C-alpha positions in Angstrom: 0.0 0.0 0.0 1.3 3.3 -1.0 1.7 6.3 1.3 -1.4 8.4 1.3 -2.4 11.8 3.1 -4.9 10.8 5.7 -7.0 12.6 8.4 -8.4 11.6 11.7 -11.6 13.2 12.7 -11.3 12.2 16.5 -8.1 13.7 17.4 -7.3 16.1 14.6 -4.2 14.2 13.5 -3.3 14.4 9.9 -0.3 13.1 7.9 0.9 10.6 5.4 0.6 6.8 6.2 -0.1 3.4 4.8 -2.2 2.5 7.8 -6.0 2.7 7.9 -6.1 3.6 11.5 -4.7 6.7 13.4 -1.3 6.2 14.9 -2.3 8.4 17.8 -5.8 7.3 19.0 -6.4 4.1 16.7 -9.6 5.6 15.1 -10.4 5.1 11.5 -8.5 7.5 9.2 -10.0 9.3 6.1 -8.4 10.4 3.0 -7.8 14.2 3.1 -9.6 15.9 0.2 -7.5 18.0 -2.1 -4.3 16.5 -0.9 -3.5 15.5 -4.4 -3.2 19.2 -5.5 0.2 19.6 -4.0 2.0 20.3 -0.9 -0.2 23.3 0.1 -0.7 23.0 3.9 -4.4 22.2 4.9 -6.1 23.4 8.1 -8.2 21.0 10.0 -11.9 21.8 10.4 -11.3 22.7 13.9 -8.7 25.1 12.9 -11.2 26.8 10.4 -13.7 27.0 13.1 -11.1 28.7 15.5 -10.2 31.1 12.8 -13.8 32.1 12.1 -14.3 32.7 15.9 -11.3 34.9 16.1 -12.5 37.0 13.1 -16.0 37.2 14.7 -14.8 38.4 18.1 -12.4 40.9 16.3 -15.3 42.4 14.3 -17.4 42.7 17.4 -14.5 44.4 19.3 -14.1 46.9 16.3 -17.7 47.8 16.2 -17.8 48.3 19.9 -14.6 50.6 20.0 -16.0 52.6 17.2 -19.4 53.1 18.9 -18.0 54.2 22.2 -14.9 56.0 21.1 -15.6 59.9 20.7 -15.3 61.3 17.2 -12.3 63.3 16.5 -12.9 67.0 17.6 -13.6 69.6 15.0 -10.4 71.7 14.0 -10.0 74.6 16.3 -8.4 78.1 15.8 -7.2 78.6 19.4 -9.7 81.5 19.7 -12.6 81.8 22.1 -16.0 83.3 21.9 -18.3 84.6 19.2 -18.6 87.6 17.0 -22.1 88.9 16.4 -22.5 91.2 13.3 -25.1 92.1 10.7 -25.1 91.0 7.0 -27.3 91.7 4.1 -29.2 94.7 2.7 -32.7 96.2 2.7 -35.2 94.0 4.5 -32.9 90.9 4.4 -30.5 92.0 7.2 -29.7 89.3 9.5 -27.5 89.0 12.5 -24.8 86.3 12.1 -22.8 84.5 14.7 -19.1 83.6 14.0 -17.9 80.8 16.2 -14.3 81.8 16.5 -13.2 78.4 18.0 -14.3 76.4 14.9 -14.2 79.2 12.5 -17.8 78.6 11.4 -20.6 81.1 10.9 -24.4 80.5 11.3 -27.4 82.7 10.9 -29.2 84.5 13.9 -32.2 86.7 14.1 -33.5 89.0 11.4 -33.5 92.7 12.0 -35.1 95.5 10.1 -31.9 97.4 9.1 -28.2 97.4 9.7 -27.7 98.3 13.3 -25.7 101.4 14.2 -24.6 99.7 17.5 -24.6 96.2 19.0 -24.1 95.9 22.7 -23.9 93.0 25.2 -26.6 93.1 27.7 -24.5 91.2 30.4 -25.9 93.3 33.2 -29.4 92.3 32.4 -30.7 88.8 33.4 -32.3 86.6 30.7 -31.1 88.9 27.8 -28.6 88.6 25.1 -27.8 91.7 23.2 -29.2 95.1 22.4 -29.2 96.8 19.0 -29.7 100.3 17.8 -31.7 100.3 14.6 -32.1 103.4 12.4 -35.7 104.4 12.2 -37.3 106.7 9.5 -39.9 108.1 11.8 -38.1 108.5 15.1 -34.4 108.4 14.1 -33.4 105.5 16.1 -34.9 102.7 18.0 -33.4 100.5 20.8 -34.3 96.8 20.6 -33.5 93.8 22.7 -32.8 90.2 21.7 -33.1 87.4 24.3 -32.3 84.6 22.0 -29.9 83.8 19.2 -32.5 81.6 17.3 -33.0 82.5 13.7 -36.8 83.2 14.5 -36.2 85.3 17.5 -38.1 88.6 17.4 -36.4 91.8 18.5 -38.2 93.7 21.3 -38.5 97.5 20.9 -37.9 99.3 24.2 -37.0 102.9 23.4 -37.0 105.3 20.5 -36.0 108.8 19.7 -33.9 111.1 17.6 -30.7 109.4 19.2 -30.2 106.4 21.3 -27.3 105.6 23.6 -26.7 102.4 25.8 -24.8 102.2 29.1 -22.0 99.6 29.1 -23.5 96.4 30.0 -27.0 97.3 28.8 -28.5 98.2 32.2 -29.8 101.5 31.0 -30.6 103.1 27.6 -31.3 106.7 26.9 -33.1 108.5 24.1 -33.9 112.0 23.0 -37.1 113.8 21.9 -37.0 117.3 20.5 -39.3 119.8 18.9 -38.8 123.2 17.2 -39.9 126.2 19.3 -38.6 129.4 17.9 -35.6 130.6 15.9 -32.7 128.2 16.7 -34.3 126.8 19.8 -35.6 123.3 20.4 -37.4 121.9 23.3 -35.6 118.7 24.3 -36.3 115.8 26.7 -33.9 113.0 27.5 -35.4 109.8 28.8 -33.6 106.8 30.5 -35.0 103.3 30.8 -33.8 100.7 33.3 -33.9 97.7 30.8 -34.3 95.0 33.5 -37.6 96.3 35.0 -38.7 98.7 32.3 -38.8 101.6 34.7 -38.2 105.0 32.9 -37.5 108.5 33.9 -37.3 111.7 31.9 -35.7 115.1 32.3 -37.7 118.2 32.5 -38.1 119.7 29.0 -35.2 122.2 28.4 -34.3 124.5 25.6 -31.1 124.4 23.4 -30.0 126.5 20.5 -29.2 124.1 17.6 -30.0 120.7 16.3 -29.6 117.5 18.4 -27.0 115.4 16.5 -25.8 112.8 19.1 -26.3 111.2 22.5 -23.8 109.5 24.6 -23.6 107.6 27.9 -21.1 106.8 30.6 -21.7 104.6 33.6 -23.8 107.4 35.3 -25.1 110.0 32.9 -26.4 110.7 29.4 -24.6 113.4 27.3 -26.1 115.4 24.5 -24.5 116.8 21.4 -25.9 119.8 19.5 -24.7 121.7 16.5 -25.5 125.3 15.4 -23.9 127.0 12.4 -21.6 123.9 12.1 -20.3 124.5 15.8 -20.6 121.5 17.9 -21.6 121.8 21.7 -21.5 118.9 24.2 -23.8 118.9 27.3 -24.1 116.8 30.4 -27.7 116.0 31.1 -29.0 116.3 34.6 -32.8 115.8 35.8 -33.5 119.5 35.5 -31.6 120.2 32.4 -28.1 120.3 30.7 -24.8 121.7 31.6 -22.3 122.7 28.9 -19.0 120.9 28.8 -17.0 121.7 25.6 -17.7 123.5 22.3 -16.1 123.6 18.9 -15.3 119.9 18.8 -17.3 117.0 17.4 -17.8 114.0 19.9 -16.9 110.6 18.5 -17.5 108.7 21.7 -17.6 108.5 25.5 -15.9 105.9 27.8 -17.6 104.4 30.7 -15.4 106.6 32.9 -16.9 109.8 31.3 -13.9 110.7 29.1 -14.5 111.8 25.6 -12.7 111.3 22.2 -13.4 114.4 20.3 -12.3 115.8 16.9 -11.5 119.3 15.8 -13.0 120.9 12.6 -9.6 119.9 10.9 -10.0 116.3 12.0 -7.4 116.3 14.7 -8.2 113.9 17.6 -8.1 115.0 21.3 -9.3 113.8 24.7 -11.6 115.7 27.0 -11.5 114.7 30.6 -14.5 116.7 32.4 -13.9 114.8 35.6 -10.3 115.8 36.0 -10.5 119.2 34.5 -13.6 121.0 35.7 -14.3 124.2 34.1 -11.8 123.6 31.3 -13.1 123.2 27.8 -10.1 122.6 25.7 -9.3 119.0 24.8 -5.8 117.6 24.9 -4.5 116.8 21.4 -3.4 113.2 20.6 -0.1 113.2 18.6 3.0 111.1 18.0 6.3 112.9 17.6 4.6 116.1 16.9 2.3 114.6 14.2 -1.5 114.8 15.2 -3.7 111.8 15.0 -6.4 112.7 12.4 -9.4 110.7 13.5 -12.1 109.1 11.3 -14.0 106.8 13.7 -13.9 105.5 17.3 -14.1 101.8 17.0 -14.1 100.6 20.6 -12.8 101.1 24.1 -10.9 98.8 26.3 -12.8 97.0 29.0 -11.6 99.6 31.6 -12.1 102.5 29.3 -8.4 103.5 29.4 -7.6 102.7 25.7 -9.4 103.9 22.7 -9.1 102.1 19.2 -9.4 104.8 16.5 -9.5 104.5 12.9 -7.5 107.4 11.4 -4.1 108.4 10.2 -0.8 109.9 11.4 1.8 111.4 9.0 0.1 109.7 6.0 0.0 106.1 7.7 -3.6 105.0 7.8 -5.0 102.4 10.1 -6.4 101.4 13.5 -4.4 103.0 16.3 -4.5 102.3 20.1 -4.4 105.4 22.2 -3.9 105.2 26.0 -6.2 107.8 27.4 -6.4 107.1 31.1 -5.9 107.4 33.9 -2.9 109.6 33.0 -3.4 113.4 32.5 -1.9 113.3 28.9 -3.0 110.8 26.4 -0.3 108.4 25.3 1.1 108.4 21.8 -0.9 106.3 19.4 0.4 102.8 18.4 -0.5 101.4 15.0 -2.5 98.1 15.5 -3.7 97.3 12.0 -2.6 99.2 8.8 -5.5 99.7 6.4 -6.7 102.3 4.0 -10.3 101.0 4.3 -13.1 103.2 5.5 -15.4 100.3 6.4 -13.6 99.0 9.5 -15.1 97.5 12.7 -13.7 96.3 15.9 -14.7 94.7 19.2 -13.0 94.2 22.5 -12.8 90.9 24.6 -12.9 90.5 28.4 -9.2 90.2 28.3 -8.7 93.4 26.3 -7.8 91.6 23.0 -9.2 93.2 20.0 -10.9 91.8 16.8 -10.5 94.1 13.8 -12.5 93.5 10.4 -11.3 95.3 7.4 -10.6 94.5 3.7 -12.6 91.2 3.9 -10.3 89.9 6.8 -10.7 89.4 10.6 -7.6 90.0 12.6 -7.0 89.0 16.2 -4.8 91.5 18.2 -3.2 90.5 21.3 -0.8 93.0 23.1 -0.6 95.2 20.1 0.3 92.2 17.7 -1.8 90.5 15.0 -1.6 86.8 16.1 -4.5 85.3 14.0 -6.1 86.0 10.7 -9.4 84.6 9.4 -11.7 85.2 6.5 -15.6 84.6 6.4 -16.4 81.2 4.8 -17.6 81.3 1.2 -21.5 81.9 0.8 -21.7 83.9 4.1 -22.2 87.7 4.1 -19.1 89.6 5.4 -19.7 92.0 8.4 -21.2 95.3 7.7 -21.5 97.8 10.6 -20.4 97.2 14.1 -19.0 94.0 15.6 -19.8 92.6 19.1 -17.6 89.9 20.7 -19.4 87.7 23.4 -17.9 84.9 25.3 -20.9 82.6 25.2 -24.4 82.4 23.6 -27.8 82.3 25.4 -29.6 79.0 25.3 -31.2 78.6 21.9 -32.4 75.3 20.6 -31.3 76.3 17.0 -27.9 77.3 18.0 -25.2 74.9 19.0 -22.3 76.5 21.1 
């Protein structure tokens, strides 16, 4: 009998033998199928079963690991918070929410026009932001939004010829005026406590000229008028106004009651009524004898001691940081972002870092240096008008922080 490839089904022995019985256990041997094909080694049926079990266990383990392992985090920019801005034209103006951490933008509520200001209402419970909307009939309207939902409806709370918010949104002031005789107008300034909707008004008073602006610090409203192209700034008390400075246009007031002003030639200056009582001449802001020619006040630092101004010095145009307090003399302007654009907006963070949007690009400025640059994603409107940085969003089902 010739040697043949045999298989024992009892003890799993296999090999070549002339015997009909297993040399290991004595059971009957069977010919191995396919043995004639060549020397390719064959697995026993038990080997195949074991292999199948290993594969099945591995598959179950893979599915389990995939199911319970968190997905990879979205790419991050290293930035925090959100920027709120308006985009669109006409009746299609919407607030947009730029998630700075993920560099994504999603739609927020619709507003009736591009706001002239967007403020955080962090001082008011259960509120998100306030906006000042230009209004054809009354001049301006203050509105409150409590949600970032796309379908959230702005709630009007005040209107007048001019509107001004206190930092934090606790109070909002507005003006009413009517012609009396000659250059005189009868003016009333109202102030509303946003949280409880309790309002108060000044007694009507007369001013010569047109009311062109309203400002607020942490305590008081301030009125700006103009007559024969001469500007006049007034502090408003309950019984009427008190004149502060004339001949300069007011660009903005800090929460400390300091004012960035501009001369008829465009030169920027600081006026400190609290530290210079009775003095009505602002201090000129300059660098090495070159004056800062101001275009717009973009934002203040959190403490009100630094003003970020769009303007130029000696032909260099851009955004400048000016230290204005608590020192007596304003510090020399420092160039933050160089740009020749006129449509520039900025917002401060709680850590006094600054976001500046110009020329289609958002720049993050820390300690006077641009450290990050972002561009709006394709298909999303770019910011128009003011910016507002917020650290977090209110609970809104349609918005995922």
